[in-house]
C-alpha positions as CSV (number, residue, x, y, z in Angstrom):
1,M,1.2,-21.1,29.1
2,P,-1.1,-19.3,29.9
3,T,-0.1,-18.9,33.4
4,G,-0.6,-16.5,35.9
5,F,1.0,-14.7,39.1
6,T,-1.1,-13.7,42.2
7,L,-0.3,-10.2,43.7
8,G,-2.4,-9.8,46.7
9,S,-6.0,-9.5,45.4
10,E,-4.9,-9.1,41.8
11,R,-3.3,-11.4,39.2
12,I,-0.9,-11.0,36.3
13,E,-1.9,-13.1,33.7
14,V,0.5,-14.1,30.9
15,A,0.3,-16.1,27.5
16,V,3.4,-16.5,25.2
17,S,3.7,-17.8,21.7
18,P,6.8,-19.2,19.9
19,Y,7.7,-15.7,18.6
20,G,7.1,-13.4,21.6
21,M,4.2,-12.3,24.3
22,R,0.8,-13.1,23.1
23,R,-0.9,-11.3,26.0
24,I,0.0,-9.9,29.3
25,C,-2.6,-8.2,31.6
26,L,-3.7,-7.5,35.2
27,T,-6.7,-8.8,36.3
28,R,-8.2,-6.7,39.3
29,A,-10.3,-8.4,42.1
30,D,-13.4,-7.2,40.3
31,G,-12.7,-9.1,37.3
32,A,-11.6,-6.0,35.2
33,Q,-8.7,-6.8,33.1
34,E,-6.2,-4.1,32.0
35,R,-3.4,-4.9,29.4
36,L,0.1,-4.0,30.9
37,D,2.8,-2.0,28.9
38,P,5.6,-3.7,27.7
39,A,8.9,-3.2,29.6
40,P,11.3,-0.5,28.4
41,G,14.0,-2.2,26.1
42,T,12.0,-5.1,25.3
43,P,11.1,-5.8,21.5
44,E,7.4,-5.3,22.4
45,H,8.2,-1.7,23.9
46,W,10.3,-0.8,20.5
47,R,7.4,-2.0,18.3
48,E,5.0,0.1,20.6
49,R,7.3,3.1,20.2
50,L,7.2,2.6,16.5
51,S,3.4,2.4,16.5
52,Q,3.0,5.8,18.4
53,R,5.6,7.6,16.6
54,H,5.1,6.2,12.8
55,P,1.5,5.0,13.0
56,K,1.3,4.7,9.1
57,V,4.6,2.7,9.0
58,S,3.1,0.5,11.7
59,R,-0.2,-0.1,10.0
60,A,1.5,-1.1,6.9
61,T,3.8,-3.3,8.4
62,A,0.7,-4.9,10.2
63,V,-1.0,-5.4,7.0
64,G,1.9,-6.8,5.4
65,A,2.3,-9.3,8.0
66,V,-1.3,-10.6,7.6
67,A,-0.6,-10.6,4.2
68,V,2.3,-12.7,4.1
69,L,0.6,-15.1,6.8
70,V,-2.4,-15.6,4.5
71,V,-0.2,-16.1,1.2
72,N,1.9,-18.8,3.3
73,L,-1.3,-20.4,4.4
74,V,-2.7,-21.2,1.0
75,L,0.8,-21.9,-0.5
76,L,2.5,-23.8,2.1
77,A,-0.3,-25.6,3.8
78,P,-1.2,-28.0,0.9
79,Q,2.6,-28.9,0.4
80,L,2.7,-29.7,4.2
81,L,-0.4,-31.9,4.0
82,E,1.3,-33.8,1.1
83,V,4.3,-34.2,3.2
84,V,2.4,-35.4,6.3
85,A,0.4,-37.9,4.2
86,H,3.5,-39.6,2.7
87,L,5.2,-40.1,6.2
88,S,5.0,-44.0,6.9
89,V,3.8,-43.5,10.3
90,R,0.8,-41.6,8.8
91,S,0.1,-43.5,5.2
92,D,-1.9,-46.3,6.4
93,R,-4.6,-43.5,7.9
94,F,-4.8,-41.1,5.1
95,P,-5.0,-41.4,1.6
96,P,-1.9,-40.1,-0.5
97,S,-2.2,-36.5,-1.2
98,V,-0.8,-34.7,-4.1
99,S,-0.4,-30.9,-3.4
100,P,-1.8,-28.6,-6.3
101,V,0.8,-26.2,-5.6
102,S,4.6,-27.0,-6.2
103,L,7.1,-24.4,-5.5
104,P,10.9,-24.8,-5.8
105,V,12.9,-25.2,-2.7
106,W,14.3,-21.7,-2.7
107,L,10.8,-20.2,-2.8
108,N,9.5,-22.3,0.1
109,T,12.5,-21.0,2.0
110,I,11.7,-17.4,1.6
111,L,8.0,-18.2,2.3
112,T,9.1,-19.8,5.6
113,V,11.3,-17.0,6.8
114,T,8.8,-14.2,5.8
115,A,6.3,-16.1,7.8
116,A,8.6,-16.2,11.0
117,L,9.3,-12.5,10.5
118,A,5.4,-11.8,10.1
119,A,4.7,-14.0,13.2
120,T,7.1,-12.3,15.2
121,E,5.7,-8.9,14.3
122,R,2.3,-10.1,15.1
123,A,3.6,-11.1,18.7
124,L,5.2,-8.2,19.1
125,T,1.8,-6.2,18.8
126,F,0.2,-8.7,21.0
127,R,-2.1,-9.8,18.0
128,H,-3.3,-13.4,17.5
129,H,-6.0,-14.9,15.2
130,R,-6.3,-18.5,15.2
131,I,-6.5,-19.1,11.5
132,V,-4.0,-16.4,10.3
133,D,-1.4,-17.6,12.9
134,I,-1.9,-21.0,12.5
135,E,0.9,-21.9,10.3
136,T,3.7,-20.5,12.8
137,E,1.9,-21.6,15.9
138,G,0.2,-25.0,14.9
139,L,-3.0,-26.2,16.2
140,S,-2.7,-25.2,19.7
141,P,-5.2,-22.8,21.2
């Protein structure tokens, strides 16, 4: 991914994330791009309808998703770095790292689940930010 499908002189381009569609657009012969609407019955279509019918709820959900991902990035990233630094495969390359953040397992579990939900919400709205979504998508472009 991304991939494309040629339709005569036009092309449909698609990119996905682990949580849903990242982008789907029609590229015309002159190079102009047009985002395609989600197909009825898909989660992306449901999210778009929510956005049209209840814009305040939609906006609050989007802001909440970004907040969850930023909080998770700040709290979970140092803990993950500590785990990676202690792996026997990596221990010879990296000095030992001790996370300044130490949360109980139940809180880490809640943060991980909320991050997955927030990432899903962002995927359903075709939103992606390299830094904000790094936690749920890894380092791939």
